[in-house]
C-alpha positions in Angstrom: 0.1 -0.2 -0.5 1.5 3.5 -0.6 0.1 6.5 0.9 -2.9 8.2 -1.5 -3.6 11.1 1.6 -2.7 12.2 5.1 -5.4 12.6 7.2 -6.8 11.5 10.5 -9.5 8.7 10.3 -11.9 6.9 12.5 -11.2 3.6 13.9 -14.1 2.5 11.7 -12.7 4.0 8.8 -9.6 2.0 9.4 -11.2 -1.0 8.8 -13.4 -0.6 5.7 -10.3 0.0 3.8 -8.5 -3.3 5.3 -11.0 -4.7 4.8 -11.3 -3.9 1.2 -7.6 -5.5 0.8 -8.1 -8.0 2.6 -6.9 -11.0 1.0 -3.4 -8.8 0.1 -2.9 -7.9 3.7 0.8 -8.3 5.2 1.0 -9.7 9.2 0.8 -6.5 10.5 -1.8 -5.3 8.7 -3.7 -8.6 9.6 -3.2 -7.6 13.7 -4.1 -4.2 13.0 -7.5 -5.2 11.0 -8.1 -7.9 13.9 -7.8 -4.6 16.1 -10.2 -2.4 14.2 -13.0 -5.5 14.5 -11.9 -5.6 18.1 -12.2 -1.6 18.8 -14.9 -0.1 16.6 -18.0 1.3 18.1 -20.2 2.6 15.1 -20.4 2.0 11.5 -18.2 3.8 9.2 -20.9 6.0 7.9 -21.7 6.7 11.1 -18.1 7.6 12.7 -17.3 10.0 9.9 -21.0 11.5 10.4 -20.2 12.1 13.5 -16.7 13.7 12.9 -18.8 15.8 10.9 -20.9 17.2 13.2 -18.4 17.3 15.6 -16.2 19.5 13.8 -18.5 21.8 12.0 -21.3 22.2 14.9 -18.5 21.7 18.2 -15.9 24.0 16.3 -13.6 20.6 16.5 -10.3 20.2 15.0 -11.1 17.0 12.6 -8.1 14.7 14.8 -10.2 15.9 18.0 -13.0 14.9 16.6 -11.7 11.7 15.0 -10.7 10.6 18.6 -13.5 11.3 20.2 -15.9 9.2 17.6 -13.7 6.6 18.4 -14.0 6.4 22.1 -17.7 7.8 22.5 -17.3 9.2 25.6 -20.2 9.5 27.7 -19.6 12.0 30.4 -18.1 15.6 30.8 -15.0 14.1 32.7 -14.3 11.7 30.0 -15.2 14.1 27.2 -12.5 16.4 29.4 -9.8 14.2 29.3 -10.3 15.2 25.5 -10.9 18.5 26.0 -9.4 20.3 29.7 -5.8 20.3 27.7 -6.3 22.1 24.6 -8.7 25.4 26.2 -11.0 25.5 28.8 -14.5 24.8 27.6 -18.3 25.7 29.2 -20.2 22.8 30.8 -22.5 23.4 28.8 -20.5 23.4 25.4 -19.9 20.2 26.5 -22.9 18.4 27.4 -24.1 20.0 23.5 -21.2 17.4 22.7 -22.3 14.5 24.3 -25.9 15.2 23.1 -24.4 14.7 19.6 -22.6 11.8 20.6 -25.4 10.3 22.2 -27.5 11.1 18.8 -24.9 8.5 16.8 -24.3 6.0 19.4 -27.9 5.2 19.4 -28.5 4.8 15.8 
């Protein structure tokens, strides 16, 4: 495989990419695929939609939105582990981010 584009992607998107090339994966890539199968929490389309919504509505950086989509935090405390060191964010903003996450978790 060669690098075509470099951008943060979710675990679900990684799984989809690897499954499209399953026959030609080397042993390391197969281990990464196994990891993605175990840790994927959302379908690829929902994960990308969640990232897009977090970037647009919550004004988060894409890399941070991807980390949040991969872990799907359930509380302000869990969300603070991602957001805390970057900037101070009002609790109502964090609750709105959790609302966006919950919308995709329940699909």
